[in-house]
C-alpha positions, 0 to 999 in steps of 0.5 A: 183936766183931773179926773176925780174917781169914782165909785163905779160897779160894771155887771152883764146885762140884766133882764128885767127881773133880774135887775128887780131883783139886785135892786132888792139885793141893794135894798136890803143890804142898804137896811142893814149897813144904816140898822148896824151903822147908821148913828156912827155914819151920821156923825162921820158925815157930819164931822166931814161935813164940818171940816169941808165948811172948815177947809174953803174958809181956811180953818183948820179943825184939828178936834171939835171936842175939845175943851177951849177952857182947859187950855186956861 
């Protein structure tokens, strides 16, 4: 069985106050990243989902933006 890697964040034991502060900081960081890169991240996620569906079906996607009529 192959173990899948996943993100981990190891923290020391936190008090309730420190845990709440950390959550607030992370929420603000996520909001800032979303404001700065939200559109591109959504496009990338959609592309990754399309590629994953295509792989499950055995289809290879090289360039979805290519004009299919350009070859003719």
